[in-house]
N, C-alpha and C positions, 0 to 999 in steps of 0.2 A: 795594796794600800788600804783598801776597805777593811780587810781582816785586821790589819795592824791598828787602825783607828777604833775598830770595834773592841778589840782586846784592851786598848788603852782606856777607853771610856768605861768598860766594865770594871777594870782595875781601879779606876778613880772612884766609881760608885761603891764598889765592894770595900775598898780600902777605908773609906770614910765610915762605913757602917761597922766594920770590924774594929777599927780604932776606937770608935765611940763605945763599943761594947767592952773592949779590953782596958780602956783608960781607967775606969773606976776600980778595976780589979788589980792591975799591975802598974798603973801610972804611965806617964809619958816616957820616963826613963827606961822602964821595962820594955815598952814598945820599941824604943830606939835600940835597946840592947838586942832585941830580936832581929831587927831589920838591918842594922849596920853591918854585921859580919856577912850577911847574905848579899847586901849591895856591893860590898868590896869584892867578894868572891865572884859575883856575876860580872862586875866591871873588869876584873883581871881575866876571867874566862872569855868575855867578849873581845878583849884586846888580843888575846892569844889566838882566838878563832879567826881573826882577820887573815885572809890569805896573804902570804908574803909578796905576791905579785902586785897587791894593792899599793904597797909602799915603793915598789921598784920603779925606778925611772928608766931602766933598761928593758924595754919591751921586746927587744930582739932575742933575749934569752930568759924566758920565764921560769926556767928550772933553777936559776940561781936564787936562793932564798937569802934574804938579809938577816943579819943577826939581830937579837933583841936590842942591843945597844944602838944599832943603826936605825932600827924602827923607832926607838924612843927619841932619837935625834930629830925626828920630823915633828915632834910635838912642840908647840910654842908655849913653853913653861912660863915665860914672863907675861905673855898675854893672858894665860890661864890664871895666874896669880892675881894680876891686876883686875881682871873682870870679876873673878869670884870675890875679891876684896870689896869691889864696888857694890856688888849685890848684897853681900853680908852686912856691910856697914849701913847701907841704905835701909834694908829691912830691919836691922837692929834699932836704928833710930826711930822707926815707925812702930815697932812692936812693944816698946816700953809703955807703961801706963800713961806717962806724960811724954809727949814727943820730945826727944832729945835732939838738939840741932847739931851738936858736935859730930856725931857719927854721920849725919846726913851731909854736913859740909865736907867731912873727910871723904865721903863717897864721891862727891863732885871732883875732888882733887885726884882720886884714884881713877875716875872715869877719864879725866883729861890726860892722865899719865898713860892710860890704856890706849886712847886715841893717838897720842903722840908716839907711843911705841909702835903702833900699827902703821903709822905714816912713815916712820923711819925705815921700816922693812919694805915699804911700798905696798900699794893696794894689790889684792889678789885678783887676777883676771879670771873671767869666766872660763877661759881656755885652760887654766890651771886645774879646774875641777875635772876636766876630761882625763887628766893624768892620774886622778885618784880612783877612777872607776876600773874594776877588773875587766880585762878583755878576754 
């Protein structure tokens, strides 16, 4: 845990310095063009590196690997879409030169939709987290 936090902190510190040096040279679009493909590649790699037994609810036979489609079915895409929309709308409303209230108000509605959707599926119990850990 300490090593992860150390690497994270070093990454944040170095990232700000490197971005500050690169921004005048290639601009923010160039920096984004450099990091976006890497981030997508790393995200896909991390997803594929997760052991299949992590998603399996059948602990009696860990040799049975689930298909990619089955693994993707465990992702809450509606919750993901609503939560990301909430964050993007809220930050967009605050990031313009003048605070725009329409995106901030829309973020309130998407947050309420997110909370409503999570209540429909029911709250996640702490015992459910034990099913996600590899044995």
